[in-house]
C-alpha positions as CSV (number, residue, x, y, z in Angstrom):
1,M,1.8,-26.5,-80.9
2,K,2.3,-28.1,-84.4
3,K,-0.7,-28.5,-86.2
4,K,-1.5,-30.2,-89.7
5,N,-4.8,-29.9,-91.3
6,K,-5.5,-32.5,-93.9
7,I,-3.6,-35.5,-94.9
8,P,-1.2,-34.3,-97.8
9,N,0.9,-32.1,-95.6
10,C,4.3,-33.6,-93.8
11,I,4.5,-34.4,-90.1
12,V,7.4,-33.0,-88.5
13,G,9.5,-35.5,-86.5
14,M,10.3,-34.7,-83.2
15,S,13.1,-35.5,-80.6
16,L,11.6,-37.0,-77.5
17,L,12.5,-37.9,-74.1
18,V,10.7,-41.2,-73.2
19,V,10.8,-43.4,-70.1
20,L,10.3,-47.1,-69.2
21,I,7.5,-49.4,-70.5
22,A,5.8,-48.3,-67.3
23,G,3.3,-45.5,-67.4
24,C,1.2,-44.6,-64.3
25,A,3.3,-46.7,-62.2
26,A,6.8,-48.5,-62.8
27,P,6.6,-52.2,-62.5
28,A,7.4,-53.8,-59.3
29,A,8.8,-57.2,-58.4
30,T,5.4,-58.4,-58.0
31,T,4.1,-57.4,-61.3
32,P,0.7,-56.1,-61.3
33,A,-1.8,-57.2,-64.3
34,P,0.0,-55.6,-67.5
35,T,-1.5,-52.5,-69.1
36,L,-0.3,-50.2,-71.8
37,E,0.6,-48.2,-68.9
38,N,2.5,-50.7,-66.9
39,L,3.9,-53.4,-69.3
40,P,5.7,-56.2,-68.0
41,T,9.2,-56.6,-69.1
42,A,12.3,-58.7,-68.3
43,I,14.4,-55.7,-68.4
44,P,13.5,-53.4,-65.5
45,A,15.6,-50.1,-65.5
46,E,16.3,-50.5,-61.6
47,P,15.9,-53.1,-59.1
48,T,12.2,-53.0,-58.3
49,V,11.8,-54.8,-55.2
50,A,10.9,-52.1,-52.9
51,P,7.6,-50.7,-54.3
52,A,6.0,-54.3,-54.2
53,E,6.7,-54.1,-50.5
54,V,4.2,-51.3,-50.0
55,T,1.4,-53.8,-50.8
56,P,0.4,-56.1,-48.0
57,T,-0.6,-59.5,-49.1
58,E,-4.2,-58.8,-48.0
59,A,-6.3,-56.4,-50.1
60,T,-7.8,-54.3,-47.1
61,P,-5.9,-55.6,-43.7
62,V,-7.5,-54.5,-40.5
63,Q,-5.2,-51.8,-38.8
64,P,-5.5,-50.5,-35.0
65,E,-7.1,-47.1,-34.7
66,P,-4.9,-44.2,-34.6
67,T,-3.8,-43.2,-31.1
68,I,-3.1,-39.5,-31.6
69,T,-5.5,-37.1,-30.6
70,T,-5.8,-33.6,-32.1
71,G,-8.1,-30.9,-32.2
72,Q,-10.2,-30.4,-35.5
73,S,-7.5,-30.9,-38.5
74,D,-7.2,-28.4,-41.2
75,I,-5.7,-31.2,-43.4
76,D,-8.9,-33.1,-43.5
77,G,-9.8,-34.3,-47.1
78,R,-8.2,-36.1,-49.9
79,W,-4.7,-35.6,-50.7
80,E,-3.0,-37.0,-53.9
81,G,0.5,-37.5,-54.9
82,S,3.2,-40.1,-55.3
83,L,5.5,-42.2,-53.4
84,T,8.9,-42.8,-54.8
85,V,11.3,-45.4,-53.8
86,A,14.2,-47.2,-55.7
87,G,13.6,-45.3,-58.7
88,S,9.8,-46.3,-59.0
89,S,7.1,-44.0,-58.3
90,L,3.6,-45.0,-57.3
91,E,0.3,-43.0,-57.4
92,T,-0.7,-42.6,-53.7
93,I,-3.9,-41.2,-52.2
94,V,-4.3,-40.4,-48.4
95,Y,-7.7,-39.5,-46.9
96,F,-7.4,-37.3,-43.5
97,R,-10.6,-37.0,-41.2
98,T,-11.2,-36.1,-37.7
99,E,-13.7,-37.8,-35.7
100,D,-14.5,-37.0,-32.2
101,G,-11.2,-34.9,-31.8
102,T,-9.2,-38.1,-33.3
103,L,-7.4,-37.6,-36.5
104,K,-7.8,-40.8,-38.7
105,A,-6.4,-41.5,-42.2
106,S,-6.8,-44.1,-44.9
107,L,-4.4,-44.9,-48.2
108,D,-5.3,-45.8,-51.7
109,I,-2.4,-47.1,-53.9
110,P,-4.4,-47.8,-57.1
111,P,-1.5,-49.5,-59.1
112,Q,-1.2,-52.0,-56.6
113,N,-5.2,-52.4,-56.0
114,L,-4.9,-51.2,-52.4
115,F,-7.7,-49.3,-51.5
116,G,-9.3,-48.0,-48.1
117,Y,-6.6,-49.2,-45.9
118,S,-6.5,-47.8,-42.6
119,L,-3.4,-46.0,-41.3
120,A,-2.1,-46.0,-37.9
121,N,-0.8,-43.4,-35.6
122,V,-1.8,-40.6,-37.5
123,E,-0.3,-37.3,-36.1
124,Y,-0.5,-33.5,-37.2
125,D,0.8,-30.8,-35.2
126,G,0.1,-27.9,-37.4
127,S,3.3,-28.5,-39.4
128,R,4.6,-32.3,-39.0
129,V,2.2,-34.8,-40.5
130,Y,3.1,-38.6,-39.7
131,F,1.3,-42.1,-40.3
132,E,2.2,-45.7,-40.4
133,G,1.1,-48.8,-41.9
134,L,1.5,-52.3,-42.9
135,E,2.7,-53.5,-39.6
136,E,0.9,-56.8,-39.6
137,T,3.3,-57.7,-42.6
138,G,6.3,-57.5,-40.5
139,R,7.7,-54.6,-42.7
140,K,6.2,-51.6,-41.2
141,A,6.3,-48.5,-43.6
142,I,6.6,-44.9,-42.1
143,W,5.3,-41.7,-43.6
144,D,7.3,-38.8,-42.0
145,G,6.7,-35.2,-43.4
146,S,5.6,-31.7,-43.1
147,L,3.2,-29.2,-44.3
148,T,5.1,-27.0,-46.6
149,E,4.4,-23.1,-47.1
150,D,2.9,-23.8,-50.5
151,G,0.2,-26.2,-48.9
152,R,1.8,-29.6,-49.9
153,I,2.5,-32.5,-47.7
154,S,6.3,-33.6,-48.5
155,G,8.4,-36.0,-46.6
156,T,10.4,-39.1,-46.5
157,F,9.0,-42.8,-46.4
158,S,10.8,-45.9,-45.1
159,Q,10.1,-49.6,-44.9
160,A,12.2,-52.8,-44.8
161,G,15.5,-50.8,-45.0
162,Y,14.3,-48.9,-48.0
163,T,13.9,-45.1,-47.9
164,G,12.3,-43.0,-50.4
165,T,10.1,-39.8,-50.5
166,F,6.4,-38.8,-50.8
167,E,4.7,-35.6,-51.7
168,L,0.7,-35.2,-51.6
169,T,-1.3,-32.1,-52.8
170,P,-4.6,-31.4,-51.6
171,A,-7.4,-32.5,-54.3
172,K,-9.5,-30.0,-55.8
173,L,-12.6,-30.0,-53.9
174,V,-16.0,-31.0,-55.7
175,E,-17.7,-27.7,-56.8
176,T,-20.4,-27.1,-53.9
177,S,-22.4,-24.3,-55.7
178,E,-26.1,-24.8,-55.4
179,E,-26.0,-23.8,-59.2
180,P,-27.0,-26.7,-61.1
181,L,-24.9,-28.2,-64.1
182,P,-26.0,-26.3,-67.3
183,Y,-26.9,-30.0,-68.8
184,K,-28.6,-33.3,-67.6
185,E,-26.3,-36.2,-66.3
186,V,-28.0,-39.5,-66.5
187,E,-26.5,-43.1,-65.0
188,V,-26.9,-45.6,-67.7
189,T,-26.2,-49.2,-68.2
190,V,-26.2,-51.6,-71.1
191,Q,-25.6,-55.2,-71.6
192,N,-23.1,-57.0,-73.6
193,G,-23.8,-60.5,-73.2
194,D,-23.6,-61.3,-69.7
195,I,-21.7,-58.5,-68.7
196,T,-23.4,-55.4,-67.5
197,L,-21.6,-51.8,-68.2
198,G,-22.3,-48.6,-66.2
199,G,-21.7,-45.3,-67.1
200,T,-22.7,-41.6,-67.3
201,L,-24.5,-40.0,-70.3
202,T,-24.3,-36.3,-70.3
203,I,-26.8,-34.4,-72.4
204,P,-27.0,-30.8,-73.5
205,E,-29.5,-28.4,-72.7
206,G,-32.1,-27.8,-75.2
207,E,-34.0,-29.8,-77.6
208,G,-32.3,-32.7,-79.3
209,P,-31.6,-34.8,-80.9
210,F,-27.8,-34.1,-80.2
211,P,-24.6,-35.5,-81.5
212,A,-22.7,-38.0,-79.2
213,I,-19.3,-39.3,-78.5
214,V,-18.3,-42.5,-76.5
215,L,-15.1,-42.1,-74.4
216,I,-12.8,-45.2,-74.6
217,S,-10.1,-45.4,-71.7
218,G,-6.7,-46.4,-71.8
219,S,-5.5,-49.8,-70.5
220,G,-5.9,-51.2,-67.0
221,A,-8.7,-50.7,-64.5
222,Q,-10.1,-47.5,-65.5
223,N,-13.5,-45.7,-64.1
224,R,-15.6,-43.9,-66.1
225,D,-13.5,-40.4,-65.4
226,E,-10.3,-42.4,-66.5
227,E,-8.8,-40.7,-63.2
228,I,-5.3,-40.8,-63.0
229,Y,-3.4,-39.1,-59.8
230,G,-6.6,-37.3,-59.2
231,F,-6.7,-36.1,-62.9
232,K,-10.2,-36.7,-64.2
233,L,-9.2,-36.9,-67.9
234,F,-12.9,-38.0,-69.3
235,G,-14.7,-36.1,-66.6
236,V,-13.1,-32.8,-67.8
237,I,-13.8,-33.8,-71.4
238,A,-17.3,-34.5,-70.8
239,D,-18.0,-31.4,-69.2
240,Q,-16.5,-29.4,-71.8
241,L,-18.1,-31.1,-74.7
242,T,-21.4,-31.3,-73.2
243,R,-21.3,-27.4,-72.5
244,N,-20.7,-27.3,-76.3
245,G,-23.7,-29.1,-77.4
246,I,-22.2,-32.7,-77.6
247,A,-23.9,-35.6,-75.8
248,V,-21.1,-37.7,-74.0
249,L,-21.2,-41.3,-73.0
250,R,-18.2,-42.4,-70.6
251,Y,-18.3,-45.7,-68.6
252,D,-16.4,-47.8,-66.3
253,D,-14.2,-50.7,-67.7
254,R,-15.1,-54.3,-67.0
255,G,-14.7,-55.4,-63.3
256,V,-14.6,-51.4,-62.2
257,G,-17.4,-49.4,-60.5
258,A,-20.9,-50.4,-61.8
259,S,-19.4,-52.5,-64.5
260,T,-19.3,-56.5,-64.2
261,G,-17.0,-58.8,-66.0
262,D,-13.4,-59.8,-66.1
263,L,-10.7,-57.3,-67.2
264,V,-7.7,-59.5,-66.4
265,N,-8.6,-62.1,-69.0
266,A,-10.0,-59.8,-71.8
267,T,-8.4,-58.4,-74.7
268,S,-8.5,-55.0,-76.6
269,S,-11.0,-56.9,-79.2
270,D,-13.2,-57.7,-76.4
271,F,-13.2,-54.3,-74.9
272,A,-14.4,-53.1,-78.7
273,T,-17.5,-55.1,-78.2
274,D,-18.4,-53.2,-75.1
275,V,-18.0,-50.0,-77.2
276,L,-20.3,-51.5,-79.8
277,A,-22.9,-52.0,-77.2
278,W,-22.9,-48.5,-76.2
279,V,-23.2,-47.2,-79.6
280,D,-26.2,-49.4,-80.3
281,Y,-27.7,-48.1,-76.8
282,L,-27.2,-44.5,-78.2
283,K,-28.7,-45.2,-81.4
284,I,-32.0,-46.1,-79.9
285,R,-32.4,-42.8,-77.6
286,Q,-34.6,-40.0,-78.9
287,D,-32.4,-37.5,-77.4
288,I,-29.2,-38.6,-79.5
289,N,-29.0,-38.2,-83.3
290,P,-28.0,-41.7,-84.6
291,K,-26.3,-40.3,-87.6
292,I,-23.7,-38.4,-85.5
293,I,-22.1,-40.7,-83.0
294,G,-18.3,-40.6,-82.8
295,L,-15.7,-42.3,-80.6
296,L,-12.7,-40.9,-78.6
297,G,-10.2,-43.1,-77.6
298,H,-7.0,-42.4,-75.2
299,S,-3.9,-44.6,-75.4
300,E,-5.2,-48.5,-75.7
301,G,-8.6,-46.7,-76.4
302,G,-7.1,-44.9,-79.4
303,M,-6.2,-48.6,-80.7
304,I,-9.8,-49.7,-80.1
305,A,-11.7,-46.7,-81.8
306,P,-10.6,-47.7,-85.2
307,M,-11.3,-51.2,-84.5
308,V,-15.0,-50.2,-83.6
309,A,-15.1,-47.8,-86.7
310,A,-14.2,-50.8,-89.0
311,Q,-17.0,-53.1,-87.6
312,S,-19.6,-50.6,-87.5
313,D,-21.3,-48.1,-90.1
314,D,-22.8,-46.1,-87.4
315,I,-19.4,-44.3,-86.5
316,A,-19.5,-40.6,-87.9
317,F,-15.9,-39.6,-86.7
318,V,-12.9,-40.8,-84.4
319,V,-10.6,-39.0,-82.2
320,L,-7.4,-40.6,-81.1
321,M,-5.4,-39.2,-78.1
322,A,-2.2,-40.9,-78.0
323,G,-3.3,-43.7,-80.3
324,T,-0.7,-46.4,-81.5
325,A,0.2,-47.1,-85.1
326,M,3.1,-49.4,-83.9
327,T,2.8,-53.0,-82.8
328,G,3.0,-53.7,-79.1
329,E,6.1,-55.4,-79.6
330,E,7.9,-52.4,-81.4
331,I,6.5,-50.0,-78.6
332,V,8.1,-52.1,-76.0
333,Y,11.6,-52.1,-77.6
334,K,10.9,-48.3,-78.3
335,Q,10.5,-47.6,-74.6
336,V,13.1,-49.9,-73.3
337,E,15.6,-48.1,-75.5
338,M,14.4,-44.7,-74.5
339,I,14.2,-45.4,-70.7
340,S,17.5,-47.0,-70.6
341,R,19.0,-43.8,-72.3
342,A,17.0,-41.4,-70.1
343,S,18.4,-43.3,-67.0
344,G,22.1,-42.8,-68.2
345,A,22.6,-46.3,-69.8
346,T,25.5,-46.8,-72.0
347,E,24.7,-48.1,-75.5
348,A,26.4,-51.1,-74.9
349,E,24.0,-51.8,-71.9
350,I,21.0,-50.7,-74.2
351,E,21.8,-53.2,-76.7
352,T,22.2,-55.9,-74.1
353,S,18.5,-54.9,-72.8
354,L,17.1,-55.0,-76.2
355,K,18.7,-58.4,-77.1
356,M,17.0,-59.8,-73.7
357,Q,13.7,-58.3,-74.6
358,Q,13.9,-59.8,-77.9
359,R,14.8,-63.0,-76.5
360,V,11.7,-63.0,-74.2
361,F,9.3,-62.1,-77.2
362,D,10.7,-64.6,-79.5
363,G,9.9,-67.1,-76.9
364,L,6.6,-65.4,-75.9
365,I,5.1,-65.0,-79.1
366,R,7.1,-67.0,-81.7
367,G,7.8,-70.0,-79.5
368,Q,11.6,-70.0,-79.9
369,D,12.9,-71.3,-76.6
370,W,10.4,-70.0,-74.4
371,E,11.3,-72.1,-71.4
372,G,15.1,-70.9,-71.9
373,A,13.7,-67.4,-71.9
374,K,11.7,-67.9,-68.6
375,A,15.0,-69.5,-67.3
376,A,16.7,-66.3,-68.1
377,I,14.0,-64.2,-66.5
378,H,14.2,-66.1,-63.3
379,Q,18.2,-65.7,-63.4
380,Q,17.6,-61.8,-63.8
381,I,15.2,-61.4,-61.0
382,A,17.5,-63.8,-58.6
383,D,20.5,-61.6,-59.6
384,Q,18.7,-58.6,-58.8
385,V,17.5,-59.7,-55.2
386,N,21.0,-61.2,-54.4
387,A,22.6,-57.9,-55.1
388,L,20.6,-56.0,-52.6
389,P,22.2,-54.7,-49.5
390,E,22.0,-57.4,-46.7
391,T,19.8,-55.5,-44.3
392,Q,17.1,-55.3,-47.3
393,K,17.5,-58.9,-48.1
394,Q,17.0,-59.7,-44.4
395,A,13.6,-57.9,-44.5
396,L,12.3,-59.8,-47.4
397,G,12.5,-62.8,-45.4
398,N,12.9,-66.3,-47.4
399,L,14.7,-64.9,-50.5
400,D,13.9,-68.1,-52.5
401,Q,10.3,-67.8,-51.8
402,Y,10.4,-64.2,-52.5
403,I,12.1,-64.9,-55.9
404,E,9.5,-67.7,-56.9
405,T,6.7,-65.3,-56.1
406,A,8.1,-62.4,-58.0
407,Y,9.1,-64.7,-61.2
408,Q,5.7,-66.4,-61.3
409,Q,3.9,-63.1,-61.1
410,Q,6.0,-61.7,-64.0
411,I,5.6,-64.9,-66.0
412,D,1.7,-64.7,-65.3
413,A,1.6,-61.2,-66.4
414,L,3.7,-62.1,-69.8
415,E,1.4,-65.0,-70.7
416,S,-1.7,-63.1,-70.1
417,A,-4.4,-63.0,-73.0
418,W,-4.4,-59.2,-72.8
419,Y,-0.4,-58.8,-73.1
420,R,0.0,-61.4,-75.8
421,Y,-2.8,-59.8,-77.9
422,F,-1.2,-56.4,-77.2
423,L,2.0,-57.5,-78.5
424,E,0.9,-59.1,-81.8
425,Y,-1.7,-56.4,-82.6
426,D,-0.7,-54.1,-85.6
427,P,-3.2,-51.2,-85.7
428,V,-2.0,-50.2,-89.2
429,P,-4.2,-52.6,-91.4
430,V,-7.3,-51.3,-89.5
431,L,-6.2,-47.7,-90.1
432,E,-5.6,-48.3,-93.7
433,Q,-9.5,-49.2,-93.7
434,T,-10.4,-46.1,-91.7
435,T,-12.3,-43.5,-93.9
436,V,-14.3,-41.4,-91.2
437,P,-13.0,-38.2,-90.2
438,V,-10.1,-38.8,-87.7
439,L,-8.5,-36.3,-85.5
440,A,-5.2,-37.8,-84.1
441,L,-3.6,-36.0,-80.9
442,F,0.0,-36.7,-79.7
443,G,2.2,-35.2,-76.9
444,G,5.5,-34.3,-77.8
445,L,6.8,-35.5,-74.5
446,D,4.8,-38.9,-74.3
447,M,6.9,-41.7,-73.0
448,Q,4.2,-44.0,-73.4
449,V,3.2,-43.7,-76.9
450,P,5.7,-41.7,-78.3
451,A,4.6,-39.2,-81.1
452,D,7.4,-40.3,-83.4
453,P,7.1,-42.5,-85.0
454,N,3.4,-43.2,-84.4
455,A,2.2,-40.0,-85.8
456,E,3.9,-40.6,-89.3
457,L,3.0,-44.4,-89.2
458,M,-0.8,-43.2,-88.7
459,E,-0.7,-40.8,-91.3
460,A,0.7,-43.0,-93.7
461,A,-2.0,-45.6,-93.0
462,L,-4.9,-43.0,-93.1
463,R,-3.3,-41.9,-96.5
464,K,-3.4,-45.3,-97.9
465,A,-7.2,-45.5,-96.9
466,G,-7.7,-42.6,-99.0
467,N,-8.9,-40.8,-96.1
468,M,-8.8,-36.8,-96.7
469,D,-10.4,-35.7,-93.6
470,V,-7.4,-36.1,-91.1
471,T,-6.2,-33.7,-88.8
472,I,-2.9,-34.4,-86.5
473,I,-1.8,-32.2,-83.9
474,T,1.4,-32.5,-81.9
475,Y,1.7,-30.7,-78.5
476,P,5.4,-30.3,-78.0
477,K,5.3,-30.0,-74.4
478,A,2.7,-32.4,-73.5
479,N,2.9,-35.8,-72.0
480,H,0.6,-38.8,-72.2
481,L,-2.1,-37.3,-70.4
482,F,-1.8,-34.2,-72.4
483,Q,-0.6,-32.3,-69.3
484,E,1.9,-29.7,-69.8
485,A,5.1,-31.4,-68.6
486,E,8.8,-30.7,-68.2
487,T,10.3,-34.1,-69.0
488,G,7.0,-36.2,-69.8
489,S,8.2,-39.0,-67.1
490,P,5.2,-40.9,-65.5
491,E,6.9,-39.6,-62.3
492,E,5.7,-36.2,-63.0
493,Y,2.0,-36.9,-63.4
494,A,1.1,-36.6,-59.6
495,T,3.0,-33.1,-59.2
496,L,1.6,-31.3,-62.4
497,K,-1.5,-29.3,-62.6
498,Q,-4.8,-31.4,-63.0
499,E,-5.6,-29.9,-66.4
500,F,-4.8,-30.2,-70.0
501,I,-2.4,-28.0,-71.8
502,P,-3.5,-25.0,-73.1
503,G,-5.4,-25.2,-76.3
504,F,-6.1,-29.0,-76.1
505,L,-9.8,-28.8,-74.9
506,D,-10.4,-25.8,-77.7
507,D,-8.8,-27.9,-80.6
508,L,-10.8,-30.8,-79.5
509,T,-14.3,-29.0,-79.1
510,R,-13.6,-27.2,-82.2
511,W,-12.9,-30.1,-84.4
512,I,-16.0,-32.1,-83.1
513,K,-18.5,-29.5,-83.6
514,V,-17.4,-28.9,-87.2
515,E,-17.3,-32.7,-87.9
516,A,-20.9,-32.8,-86.1
517,V,-22.3,-30.3,-88.6
518,L,-20.6,-31.9,-91.6
519,A,-22.1,-35.4,-90.5
520,Q,-25.7,-34.0,-90.6
């Protein structure tokens, strides 16, 4: 772990392995709503038609009941992992349950907004695990695997001429102990205009008022735990900090869980007003010390937290987990370059990709022949589809219609209010005005917000603000989720331990407790 206390010291640059502009899941041909973890791009590293086929056109299609009968299953419960096809990986969750001797299962693929999908022909004989789905689309998907000696389900996936792999790990069970938590947990809501936000406030034992911190999630539709591949980042952080005397407020994003509102058409600036609403709420609670309210933002949340601190005098300190100091456009260029190189592309191919990406952004945000750029995107998608093997093209049905659908979804993603704002937003001017204490945390293997050069740019901006209470820590082996990683690739997320890298929670807790004392 590299640690730097106070700003006058220098940050040591690091050589990083970095992947695609995708994050928690690589972009598919039918591009989902853009997020910092899944940015739309005109330059996918691999043809990405197959993953889109996993998602049916209806959100929750009706499937026939499973026909395989078994005794009580020892695989009942939630299994989490990933599905990998054509170089793209998707978060996958399967729920098994036995009812009247019949094994049933349902499927979630969060990156494609598929939840509660009933699977068919579910089999388990003590070793082999088999199930099917999506037959009503005309492109039946088949999962065929086995229970491994170390307790995982691993096997092959096939659909419409594509083959891939999947791996599932049993989710950690919720603690069933009768022993109550050593703190109070309260469901809370707040209004931000016509939007209702729902969250959880955890309050330490003892007499208050207590210091408090608001957790701000990364981009995309995140629940209050910021749960990614079963790893509940904010749930773990809230538990740790509350046990150490810090009240924690975490909440569902707009349009998620207990929160209303439109996530798709909102920008980071809009999300900042949600945080301000929660700060105002905490200020009036008798059990919260209004002079010691901090913010912790992860990924896009690390971009939003300084915005809020710049607008409110009520913020005592800020923690930035993989916070950005580059513009979104710069981040995309950096990621395109790194993922291409990591995928084995030649320097000439990387140069071509970067030029195409720049053409798209020149058109999108600078108005330089946007129609021509869109035509180039259309041609690129068509070339990718037409280059597929004949059996795969036949499985797609009407190719012209498929290309048009993929193209329009890509353009919609690029032209969204959120993505335009992200591309053009420069965090530096706000950081140059941030004078409250800052803890900036980076992962040395982060492929979504690379520590180099974000840490250095952030340090320079905070120095210009005259901020002398800054701590920057880079964990060389940590990924974007601050797990201990091998390469940092998002494809590893589902296979890594659902825990933070050693030292992370201790560093976070220690710093916040010190700042809480200093703020009194």
